MIFI-684775 format. One record per residue: y, z, x of N, C-alpha, C, O in turn. Coordinates in steps of 0.001 Angstrom, whole numbers, plus 524288, in hexadecimal, padded with zeros to 5 digits. Atoms other than C-alpha are relative to their C-alpha. Example, Ala and Ser with C-alpha at 12.3 -4.5 7.8 and 13.67 -1.06 7.14 Angstrom:
% MIFI-684775
7FB5A800008037A7EE6C81E788300C804B080000803848049D8029980790/7FB5A7FFC47FCCC7FBDC81BE48356680442802DA7FCFE80896803837FEFB/
***
This chain:
% MIFI-684775
8032C804758014982394819D17CF2B7FAF6801D17FD5F7F8CF805E37FEC4/804B87FE8B802D88180581A2D7C6097FB2A7FF558036E7FB277FC2F80710/804E28002B7FD1080A4C81C427CB3F7FDB97FA84800267FBE47F8D480443/8025C805378003B805B680EC07C6DB802F47FC1C8036A8009D7F85680541/7FCF7803857FCB1810B2808217CE787FE6B8006E805B97FEF97FCA5808A3/8019C7FF2E7FA9580B9280DDB7DB447FA5A7FE69800ED7F9167FC5C80516/80595800807FF067FCF780CA87D96B7FDF67FA6E7FFDA7F9737F99480145/8020F8054C800147FBED7FDFB7D78F7FEF97FDFA805837FC107FA338061F/800DC801A07FA997FC4D7FCAF7E6787FAE7802098024A7F8C97FFAA805E6/804B07FD9E7FDCE7F085805657E8F47FB5A7FC677FF267FA4E7FAA57FACC/8049480365800257E4847FD5A7EC3F801447FA48800EC7FDBF7F701800D9/7FE76805727FF2F7EC467F0EB7EEDB8000B7FEA4805CC8012D801F18091C/7FFAF801EA7FAA77EB5D7E8AE7FB2F805AE7FF9B8019C8091A7FE667FE74/7FAB58002A7FE067F7457E92D803CA7FFE27FDB6805897FC7A7FEFF808AD/7FF538021C7FAC27FB937E16780FAE803F880367802C3808338046A800B7/7FCA67FC767FD0A8017F7EA2281A22802297FD17804BB7FF527FA6180783/7FD678026A7FB8780B4B7E56F8242A7FD7A801E1805127FC6680688805A3/802557FEEE7FADD8057D7E4DA832097FA4C801B87FFB37F8688044D80349/8059B7FEF0800767F76C7E64982D227FD347FADA7FF157FF537F7577FC93/802FB804D78008C7ECE17DBD682DB17FE677FEE67FA5E7FFDE7FAE87F820/80231800E18052B7E6207DD61820AD802F5802CF7FBB78075E8049B7FC60/7FDD67FD5A8048F7E89A7E31F813707FE3B805AD7FFE77FA648072580265/801727FAA5801067E8447F14880F667FFF2800EE7FA268015A7FD797F71E/800227FE86805817E6777F85780271802F4805207FF638020F808DA8024B/7FD177FB34801147EFD7802687FCF57FC56803DE7FD617FA25802C57F93E/803A07FC1F802127E7E580EB57FAB9802AA804307FCC180075806097F8E7/7FD4A7FBEB802F27F20B818827F610805CC7FFD6801308077F7FDB380525/7FA597FF907FF628007681B127F45E80168805C07FF5B800508081A7FB4F/7FE597FA878001C805F1828877F79D805E68001B7FF2A808E97FF67802D9/7FA768001B8015581301829697F09B802FD804A380245807988041E8038D/7FD5C7FB5E7FDED81618837347F576801997FF40805AE805DB800D680742/7FEDE800E97FA758156883320803BF802787FAAE800F48047A7F9B380536/7FDC6805337FF70819FD82532801707FCC07FC748036D7FED87F9A3806B6/8038C8031F7FCD180DFF81EA88074A7FC5D7FCBD7FC9F7FAEA7FE4A7F84E/804078033F8025F804E281399803947FBD47FF40804337FD167FE16808B1/804508004A7FC487F7728133880A0E7FD207FADC7FF537FBD27F94B7FAF9/802A58050C7FFFF7F0F28066380DD57FB0880087803417FB2980271807AA/805137FFC87FD707E2888056A8116B7FEA67FA98802127FECD7F6BD7FF32/80170804E07FD737DE697FAE381B1B7FA257FFF7801117F763803B97FFE6/80580800607FE7D7D1377F62C81FEB7FEAE80464803BD802198068A80659/802077FBCE7FCA67C8F38000C8273C80243805507FE8F80299808D4801D3/7FE507FB058023D7CE7280ADD81EA2804B880265802C6805118072C80339/7FB2B7FE217FD987DB9180BEF825A68042A8003A7FBC98053A7FC587F927/7FC017FF4E804017E6158117681CD08053C8012D80297805988047D8060E/7FAC27FF567FDEA7F4988108A81FC3803AE8018F7FB96802F07FFFB7F71B/7FC0E7FE63803D080027816CB818D18051A7FD2980126806A27FC95805AC/7FAFB802B37FF9980CDE80F8081647803D6802927FC418023F804B17F83E/7FC1A7FD9C80383819A68144C8104A800497FD067FAD7800457F8377FABF/7FFD4802568053681A60811EC801A380509801937FD558064F806367FD6C/800B58059C800F08218D80A827FBC08027F7FC8180415802957F7BE8036B/7FD35803187FC15828E9806308080A7FCA87FBA9802557FEA27F76080342/80368803E57FD8C81D217FEF580DCC7FF617FB287FC8E7FF047F6D07FE97/80086804718038C81BDC7F654801B9805347FD217FF84805567F8527FF79/7FAD18025E8008982A7D7F40180057801967FCF4804D88042A7F8EB80464/7FE8B802927FB2082C097F03A80EB77FC3C7FBAF801907FD307F8F480567/803AE804337FEE58205B7E70A80E817FBD580151803FB7F8FE7FDD7805B4/804287FE6A7FC69817947EEE2817997FAC07FF857FD3E7F6F17FDB67FF8E/804A2800A48035180D7C7EF5D80CA0801237FBC87FBFC805257FBEE7F955/7FF5E80434803CD80BB77E3308045F7FB427FFF27FC617F7427FD9F7FDAE/8046F7FFC7803A7802F37E5E57F8917FE947FA9C7FDDB801F57F7537FCE5/80211804CF802517FA5F7DAE47F3637FEE48011B7FA3B7FA65800E37F889/8008F7FE1E8055C7FCCC7DF107E53F8025F7FC127FC2E806937F9ED7FD18/7FDAF802B3804687FEAD7D78D7D8B9800B28041E7FBC77FD2B804FD7F8A1/7FF037FBBC803A6804E87E27D7D0C37FFFF7FDED7FA778025F7F9E77F952/8005F801878057A801CD7E1B67C248804548025D7FCDC804A48017F7F824/
***
């Protein structure tokens, strides 16, 4: 996949299953297969990528151009 296809998610708000508020995607590590989401109070969680998006655990609030 091209670099631009992955990076449109970085910096976007995302709703996470079983979490109260929204988070922001900070980075995507393709080698390890992880996407990192930053929540309030500077708590960062890692989720499997792209499985978390495909299974609906992460729901990006993106209007892709």
